[in-house]
C-alpha positions in Angstrom: 82.1 113.4 108.2 85.3 112.6 106.5 83.5 111.8 103.3 83.5 115.5 102.4 87.3 115.6 102.4 87.4 112.3 100.6 85.1 113.7 97.9 87.1 116.8 97.6 90.3 114.8 97.2 88.6 112.6 94.6 87.7 115.7 92.6 91.3 117.1 93.0 92.6 113.9 91.6 90.3 114.1 88.6 91.3 117.8 88.0 95.0 116.8 88.2 94.5 114.1 85.6 92.6 116.5 83.4 95.5 118.9 83.4 98.0 116.1 82.7 96.0 114.3 80.0 94.1 117.3 78.5 90.5 116.1 78.9 87.6 118.5 79.6 84.8 116.3 80.8 84.6 113.2 83.1 81.8 110.9 82.2 82.3 108.2 84.8 84.5 107.6 87.9 84.9 103.9 88.9 85.9 103.4 92.5 86.9 100.3 94.5 85.7 100.5 98.1 86.8 97.9 100.7 84.4 96.6 103.2 86.6 97.9 106.0 87.7 101.1 104.3 85.5 103.3 106.5 84.0 104.9 103.4 80.2 105.2 103.0 79.5 105.4 99.3 76.0 106.9 99.7 77.5 109.9 101.5 80.0 110.5 98.6 77.1 110.2 96.1 75.2 112.8 98.0 78.1 115.2 98.4 79.6 114.8 94.9 77.3 117.0 92.9 78.0 120.0 95.2 81.7 119.4 95.4 82.1 118.8 91.7 80.2 121.9 90.5 82.3 123.9 88.1 85.0 121.2 87.7 85.7 118.7 85.0 84.1 116.1 87.3 80.7 117.9 87.2 78.0 115.5 86.0 80.2 112.4 86.2 78.6 109.1 87.2 80.0 107.4 90.2 80.3 103.6 90.1 81.3 101.8 93.2 82.7 98.3 93.3 82.7 96.7 96.8 85.8 94.7 97.8 84.9 92.1 100.5 87.2 91.7 103.4 89.6 88.7 103.2 91.9 87.4 105.9 94.8 85.0 106.3 95.2 82.9 109.4 98.8 82.6 110.6 98.0 79.5 112.6 96.5 77.3 109.9 96.9 79.2 106.6 93.2 79.7 105.9 92.5 82.5 103.5 89.0 84.0 103.1 86.1 85.6 104.9 85.7 85.8 108.6 82.5 86.4 110.5 82.7 89.9 112.1 81.0 88.8 115.3 83.5 86.0 115.9 86.7 87.6 114.7 88.5 84.3 114.6 89.5 81.8 111.9 86.5 79.7 110.8 88.8 76.7 110.3 90.9 76.5 113.5 89.3 79.2 115.6 92.7 81.0 115.9 92.9 84.8 116.3 96.2 85.4 114.5 94.5 86.9 111.5 95.9 89.4 109.0 93.6 91.3 106.6 94.7 90.8 103.0 91.8 92.7 101.3 89.0 95.0 102.4 90.6 98.3 103.3 90.9 99.6 99.7 89.7 102.9 98.4 90.9 104.0 95.0 90.0 105.2 91.6 89.9 102.1 89.3 89.1 104.0 86.1 88.1 107.3 84.6 85.9 107.6 81.5 86.5 110.9 79.9 86.0 112.9 76.7 
């Protein structure tokens, strides 16, 4: 389960920012999670209270914003969603697709006091 190491890294990031910026409590952590990021938000929610215990992140609310996958077709220039089952351009049926969004996983914002 890589979510445990991801959760610990998230807390390390918050702790580093707390040292840099001098805050003592994190109220909310806003995260962007791409559809194809491989991250399961529910696992992070479950692990977070244990991993954050005794840190400036303890008690913080986690808010996840999902980023849908988007692709660009090199054959016809289509940009947008693609059906997972088909894995081809919905306009020209080409397979020369490049993902332009959907792998993201990052902290968008920290609310602190």
